[in-house]
C-alpha positions in Angstrom: -0.1 0.1 0.0 3.0 2.3 0.8 4.2 2.2 -3.0 0.6 3.1 -4.1 0.4 6.2 -1.7 3.8 7.3 -2.8 2.8 7.0 -6.4 -0.5 9.1 -5.8 1.4 11.8 -4.0 4.1 12.0 -6.8 1.1 12.3 -9.3 -0.4 15.2 -7.3 3.0 16.9 -7.3 3.0 16.4 -11.2 -0.6 17.8 -11.4 0.6 20.9 -9.4 3.4 21.5 -11.6 1.4 21.0 -14.7 -1.3 23.7 -13.3 1.5 26.0 -12.4 2.8 26.0 -15.8 -0.6 26.0 -17.5 -1.4 29.2 -19.6 -4.7 29.5 -21.6 -5.3 32.0 -24.4 -9.0 32.6 -25.3 -8.0 34.6 -28.4 -9.9 33.1 -31.6 -6.9 32.2 -33.4 -5.5 28.9 -34.5 -2.3 29.7 -32.7 -3.9 30.1 -29.5 -5.6 26.8 -29.7 -2.4 25.1 -30.4 -0.6 26.6 -27.6 -3.8 25.7 -25.3 -3.5 22.1 -26.4 0.2 21.9 -25.6 -0.6 23.2 -22.2 -3.4 20.8 -21.5 -1.5 17.6 -22.3 0.5 17.8 -19.1 -2.6 18.4 -17.1 -4.3 15.4 -18.7 -1.3 13.1 -18.3 -0.8 14.0 -14.7 -4.6 13.5 -14.0 -4.4 10.1 -15.7 -1.4 9.1 -13.5 -3.3 10.2 -10.5 -6.5 8.3 -11.3 -4.5 5.2 -12.2 -2.7 5.4 -8.7 -6.1 5.8 -7.0 -7.6 3.1 -8.9 -4.9 0.8 -7.7 -5.7 2.0 -4.2 -9.2 1.3 -4.5 -8.5 -2.5 -5.7 -6.2 -2.8 -2.8 -8.9 -1.6 -0.4 -11.2 -4.2 -1.7 -8.8 -6.9 -0.8 -7.5 -5.9 2.7 -9.2 -5.6 6.0 -11.6 -2.6 6.2 -10.1 -1.1 9.6 -7.0 -1.3 11.7 -6.2 -0.1 15.1 -7.2 3.4 16.2 -3.8 4.6 16.4 -3.2 3.8 12.7 -6.5 5.3 11.9 -5.4 8.4 13.3 -2.3 8.5 11.5 -4.0 7.7 8.3 -6.5 10.4 8.8 -3.8 13.1 9.5 -2.0 12.0 6.2 -4.9 12.0 4.1 -5.9 15.6 5.1 -2.2 16.9 5.1 -1.6 15.8 1.5 -5.3 17.1 0.5 -4.5 20.4 2.2 -0.8 20.8 0.7 -1.9 20.0 -2.6 -4.7 22.4 -2.6 -2.7 25.2 -1.2 0.2 24.7 -3.6 -2.3 25.0 -6.7 -3.8 28.0 -5.1 -0.5 29.8 -4.8 1.0 28.6 -8.2 -1.8 28.6 -10.7 -3.9 31.3 -11.7 -7.5 30.3 -13.2 -7.1 29.1 -16.5 -9.5 26.1 -17.4 -12.5 28.5 -16.4 -13.1 32.1 -15.8 -16.3 31.7 -13.6 -14.5 33.0 -10.7 -14.0 36.3 -12.0 -17.9 36.7 -12.1 -18.0 35.5 -8.4 -15.5 38.4 -7.6 -17.7 41.0 -9.6 -20.7 39.8 -7.7 -19.2 39.7 -4.3 -17.3 43.1 -4.4 -20.4 44.6 -5.9 -22.4 43.3 -2.8 -19.8 44.3 -0.5 -20.1 48.0 -2.0 -23.9 47.9 -1.3 -24.9 47.0 -5.1 -27.4 44.3 -5.4 -25.4 41.8 -7.8 -28.7 41.1 -9.6 -29.1 44.7 -10.6 -25.7 45.4 -12.3 -24.2 43.5 -15.3 -20.7 43.9 -16.3 -21.4 45.8 -19.3 -23.3 48.5 -17.4 -19.6 49.1 -15.7 -17.9 49.3 -18.9 -17.6 53.0 -18.7 -15.3 52.7 -15.7 -11.7 53.5 -16.1 -8.8 53.0 -13.8 -8.7 56.7 -12.8 -12.3 57.4 -12.0 -15.8 56.1 -11.5 -14.8 52.7 -10.0 -17.4 51.2 -7.5 -14.5 49.5 -5.8 -10.6 49.3 -6.2 -9.6 46.8 -9.1 -13.1 46.9 -10.8 -11.8 48.3 -14.1 -9.0 45.6 -14.6 -11.5 43.0 -13.6 -14.3 43.9 -16.2 -12.4 42.5 -19.3 -11.9 39.1 -17.7 -15.8 38.1 -17.2 -17.7 36.0 -19.5 -21.1 36.9 -20.7 -20.7 40.7 -19.5 -24.1 41.6 -21.1 -25.9 39.3 -18.8 -26.8 39.7 -15.2 -25.8 37.1 -12.9 -27.0 33.7 -13.0 -25.6 32.5 -9.3 -28.3 31.8 -6.9 -28.7 33.7 -3.4 -26.9 31.3 -1.1 -23.7 31.5 -3.3 -24.3 35.4 -3.3 -24.2 35.7 0.3 -20.8 33.7 0.5 -19.6 36.0 -2.5 -20.6 38.9 -0.5 -18.8 37.9 2.6 -15.6 37.1 0.7 -15.8 40.4 -1.0 -15.9 42.2 2.4 -12.7 40.4 3.2 -10.9 41.8 0.0 -8.0 44.3 1.2 -6.7 47.0 -1.1 -3.6 44.9 -1.5 -5.7 42.0 -3.0 -7.7 44.3 -5.3 -6.1 43.1 -8.5 -8.3 40.4 -10.4 -6.1 37.5 -9.6 -5.4 38.5 -6.0 -9.0 38.8 -5.3 -9.7 35.5 -7.1 -7.3 33.9 -4.9 -9.3 34.9 -1.9 -12.4 33.5 -3.3 -10.8 30.2 -4.3 -9.3 29.8 -0.8 -12.9 30.1 0.5 -14.1 27.5 -1.9 -11.1 25.1 -0.9 -12.3 25.5 2.6 -15.8 24.1 1.7 -13.9 21.2 -0.2 -11.8 20.4 3.0 -15.2 20.3 4.8 -16.5 17.8 2.4 -13.4 15.6 3.0 -14.0 15.8 6.8 -17.5 14.8 6.4 -16.6 11.9 4.2 -14.2 10.8 7.0 -16.9 11.1 9.5 -19.3 8.9 7.2 -16.7 6.4 7.0 -15.9 6.0 10.5 -19.6 5.8 11.3 -19.9 3.1 8.9 -17.1 1.2 10.2 -14.9 1.5 6.9 -11.2 2.5 6.3 -10.5 6.3 6.1 -8.4 5.4 3.2 -11.6 5.0 1.0 -11.9 9.0 1.4 -8.8 9.3 -0.8 -10.9 8.4 -3.8 -12.2 12.0 -3.5 -9.6 13.9 -1.3 -6.8 13.1 -3.6 -8.4 13.1 -6.8 -7.0 15.4 -9.5 -10.4 16.6 -10.6 -11.7 18.4 -7.4 -7.9 19.8 -6.8 -8.1 21.4 -10.3 -11.7 22.6 -10.1 -11.7 24.1 -6.7 -8.1 25.0 -6.0 -7.3 25.7 -9.5 -10.6 27.3 -10.8 -12.4 28.2 -7.6 -15.8 26.7 -8.6 -18.7 27.6 -6.3 -20.0 23.9 -6.2 -17.7 23.1 -3.2 -20.2 25.1 -1.0 -23.0 23.1 -2.4 -21.5 19.7 -2.0 -20.4 20.4 1.6 -24.1 21.1 2.3 -25.2 17.9 0.6 -22.6 15.7 2.4 -23.7 17.6 5.6 -27.4 16.6 5.1 -26.7 13.1 4.3 -24.5 12.9 7.6 -27.4 14.5 9.6 -29.9 12.0 7.8 -27.8 8.8 8.5 -27.4 9.9 12.0 -30.9 11.0 13.1 -33.3 10.7 10.2 -36.3 11.5 12.4 -34.6 15.3 12.9 -36.3 16.5 9.5 -35.2 20.0 10.2 -31.6 19.5 10.2 -31.1 17.9 6.9 -34.0 20.0 5.4 -32.2 23.2 6.4 -28.9 22.1 4.7 -30.7 20.9 1.6 -32.7 24.2 1.2 -29.5 26.2 1.5 -27.9 23.9 -1.0 -30.9 24.2 -3.3 -29.9 28.1 -3.5 -26.4 27.2 -4.5 -27.6 24.9 -7.3 -31.2 23.2 -7.5 -29.6 19.7 -8.3 -30.1 18.6 -4.8 -33.9 18.9 -4.8 -34.3 15.2 -5.8 -32.0 14.2 -2.9 -34.8 15.7 -0.6 -37.5 13.4 -2.1 -35.2 10.5 -1.5 -34.7 11.4 2.3 -38.6 11.5 2.6 -39.4 8.3 1.0 -41.7 6.2 3.1 -42.5 8.9 5.6 -46.3 10.1 6.0 -47.4 12.9 4.3 -47.2 15.6 7.3 -43.5 14.9 7.1 -43.3 15.9 3.5 -45.3 19.0 4.3 -43.3 20.0 7.3 -39.9 19.5 5.4 -41.5 21.7 2.5 -42.4 24.4 5.0 -39.1 24.6 6.5 -37.3 24.5 3.3 -39.6 27.3 1.9 -39.1 29.4 4.9 -35.3 29.1 4.7 -35.4 30.1 0.9 -37.5 33.0 1.5 -35.1 34.1 4.3 -32.0 33.7 2.1 -33.5 34.9 -1.3 -35.9 37.5 -0.3 -33.7 40.3 0.7 -31.8 39.9 -2.7 -34.9 39.0 -5.1 -37.7 40.9 -3.8 -36.5 44.4 -3.7 -36.8 47.2 -6.5 -40.2 45.5 -7.6 -38.7 42.1 -7.6 -36.3 43.5 -10.5 -33.4 41.4 -9.2 -35.3 38.1 -9.7 -36.6 39.1 -13.2 -33.0 39.7 -14.2 -31.9 36.3 -12.9 -34.8 34.4 -14.5 -33.9 36.4 -17.9 -30.3 35.2 -17.6 -31.6 31.6 -16.7 -33.7 31.5 -19.8 -30.7 32.6 -22.0 -28.5 29.8 -20.9 -31.4 27.2 -20.8 -31.5 27.6 -24.5 -27.7 28.2 -25.5 -25.7 26.4 -22.7 -24.2 23.3 -24.3 -20.9 21.5 -23.9 -19.8 17.9 -24.3 -23.2 16.5 -23.5 -23.1 12.6 -23.9 -26.8 12.3 -24.7 -27.9 15.7 -25.7 -25.5 16.2 -28.6 -26.4 13.1 -30.5 -30.0 13.7 -29.7 -29.9 17.1 -31.1 -27.9 16.0 -34.2 -30.7 13.4 -34.8 -33.6 15.9 -34.3 -31.6 18.1 -36.8 -31.6 15.5 -39.4 -35.1 14.6 -38.7 -36.6 18.0 -38.6 -34.3 20.1 -40.8 -37.0 22.5 -41.5 -37.4 23.7 -37.9 -35.3 26.5 -36.5 -32.3 25.8 -34.5 -34.0 27.2 -31.3 -37.0 24.8 -32.0 -34.5 21.9 -32.4 -32.7 22.8 -29.1 -35.9 23.0 -27.0 -36.9 19.5 -28.1 -33.7 17.9 -27.4 -33.5 19.8 -24.2 -37.0 18.9 -23.1 -36.2 15.1 -23.9 -33.0 15.2 -21.7 -35.3 16.7 -18.9 -37.9 14.0 -19.3 -35.0 11.4 -19.1 -33.8 13.0 -15.8 -37.2 12.7 -14.5 -37.6 9.2 -15.4 -34.3 8.2 -13.5 -35.2 10.1 -10.4 -38.5 8.2 -10.3 -36.9 5.0 -10.7 -34.0 5.6 -8.4 -36.6 7.0 -5.6 -38.9 3.6 -6.2 -35.9 1.3 -6.0 -33.0 2.8 -4.0 -32.6 1.8 -0.3 -29.4 3.6 0.5 -29.5 7.4 0.4 -25.7 7.7 -0.5 -26.0 5.5 -3.6 -29.4 6.8 -4.6 -27.9 10.5 -4.3 -25.0 9.5 -6.2 -26.9 7.9 -9.2 -29.5 10.8 -9.6 -26.4 13.4 -9.5 -24.3 11.4 -12.1 -27.5 10.9 -14.3 -28.0 14.6 -14.2 -24.4 15.1 -15.6 -24.9 12.5 -18.4 -28.0 13.9 -19.6 -27.2 17.6 -19.2 -26.6 19.5 -22.5 -23.5 21.1 -20.6 -21.4 18.4 -18.7 -18.7 20.5 -17.4 -16.2 18.5 -15.6 -16.9 20.3 -12.1 -20.5 19.1 -12.5 -19.3 15.7 -11.9 -17.9 16.4 -8.4 -21.4 16.3 -7.0 -21.6 12.5 -7.6 -17.8 11.7 -7.3 -17.9 13.3 -3.7 -20.1 10.5 -2.7 -17.7 7.6 -4.1 -16.0 7.0 -0.8 -19.5 5.7 0.6 -21.1 4.4 -2.5 -18.7 3.4 -5.5 -19.5 3.3 -9.2 -17.1 2.1 -11.9 -18.9 4.2 -14.5 -18.6 7.4 -12.5 -15.0 6.7 -11.7 -14.1 6.2 -15.3 -16.1 9.3 -16.0 -14.1 11.2 -13.7 -10.8 10.5 -15.9 -12.5 11.2 -19.2 -14.8 14.0 -18.7 -12.0 16.7 -18.3 -11.1 15.5 -21.9 -14.1 18.0 -22.9 -11.4 20.8 -22.2 -10.1 19.8 -25.6 -12.5 22.8 -26.8 -9.8 25.3 -25.4 -7.7 23.8 -28.6 -10.4 25.1 -31.0 -11.1 28.6 -29.6 -12.6 29.7 -33.0 -15.5 27.3 -33.0 -15.5 26.0 -29.2 -16.2 22.5 -30.3 -15.0 19.2 -29.7 -14.5 16.4 -32.1 -17.4 13.4 -32.1 -14.3 11.0 -31.7 -13.3 12.8 -28.5 -16.9 12.2 -27.1 -16.8 8.8 -28.4 -13.6 7.9 -26.7 -14.7 9.9 -23.4 -18.0 8.4 -23.1 -17.9 4.8 -24.7 -16.2 3.2 -21.7 -18.4 5.1 -19.3 -21.6 3.7 -20.8 -20.0 0.2 -21.1 -19.1 0.3 -17.5 -23.1 1.5 -16.9 -23.9 -1.6 -18.7 -21.9 -3.7 -16.7 -22.9 -2.2 -13.4 -26.6 -2.8 -14.3 -26.1 -6.3 -15.3 -24.1 -6.9 -12.1 -27.0 -5.4 -10.1 -29.7 -7.4 -11.8 -27.6 -10.6 -11.0 -27.3 -9.6 -7.4 -31.1 -9.0 -7.2 -31.9 -12.3 -8.9 -29.7 -14.3 -6.3 -31.2 -12.2 -3.5 -34.6 -13.1 -4.8 -33.8 -16.9 -5.0 -32.5 -16.8 -1.6 -35.6 -15.6 -0.2 -37.6 -18.0 -2.1 -35.4 -20.9 -0.8 -35.7 -19.7 2.7 -39.2 -19.4 2.4 
């Protein structure tokens, strides 16, 4: 095991170096795309090495005793946390956001809120008259504006995230007012939430009597390190709330208010956690559903009301307008959506592109609903059921960004899936679009290479699950 652990740590060191040297140019030129691909290959290779070493550790853990003495467990937990922290801090201080520029919008929203400006009322385009010498709402605003994507749109980020942005914006000092320093403060905050996820997983594993080394499947995985420490995505906040809710449920499922509050706040980070609430309420009487709904609604109004319901609800209208734009146009590396849209375009070539996209998206939504219903009816494990729902949402989404996968990957230490594990290696190949900054498209062959092994593993997992179910049924019949 020691050899595998050392290899995993060396892979993390290679990942830190690859990210430190990475420079991404979004200029719409062939030369920029070629340079981006050259920068991506070391990242993909280091990530692949890390994934392979963790896969070896997974196989080893399946063959060894689940627990050891308390002293050894303590040392293991300390090592797991130390390496996780060191890797994330190293990326924080050696890498500037390159794979994604979302964090600069977080900074814009948070510093506006800290300056007393409702983030839903001011789009970056409305600040483009700002210069370095005058009319800045806060120091560093002029230098930040060119780095923000979709500057013509009001923010899409939900109120729970906005309150975290605002709190972080208040912590920005004058010395940290340049874009990258401000972004580093925000990234540090979301690293903190990511570490809370790891601690939550260690607690869950201890309660279940499992080895703490299972937590390494997430804690040392290259994907959360690159996406949270590197790009600073806000999803770590929502994942921390999700893991907290599952911990609260598994400890005291009768205390509905505890996990309902966390899921309600998580819904106002990203509403992907809503089906999890239904999963936790499975089998309960209707008064319990009503109580959870009332608690959740109260929490949502308390958090969202001050931001959305001022100025004749204009902030809410602005957010809905931005959501409508993304609902129709947001697409990236979708494993089901892309081939479905292509099929619709061939079958209904007389339709407008908008009509074709609407139908493809509605069909994907219908498939997500079907998965949620099936999982709700058949799942007996809240960790496993949550993982299946969140993973299905990525596979069926028009936009399958790598950080979306982290919602389900964070549950891997408690409920494992071969298909999800393979996706954690192949989904970052979607960054190949950075090698074509003219059309921002990925070759169909890249998608086949990324998703064929994932769906093959899904078929294998399904067949294995059916075989286990049949053996259980035969065993029950024979005992009867």
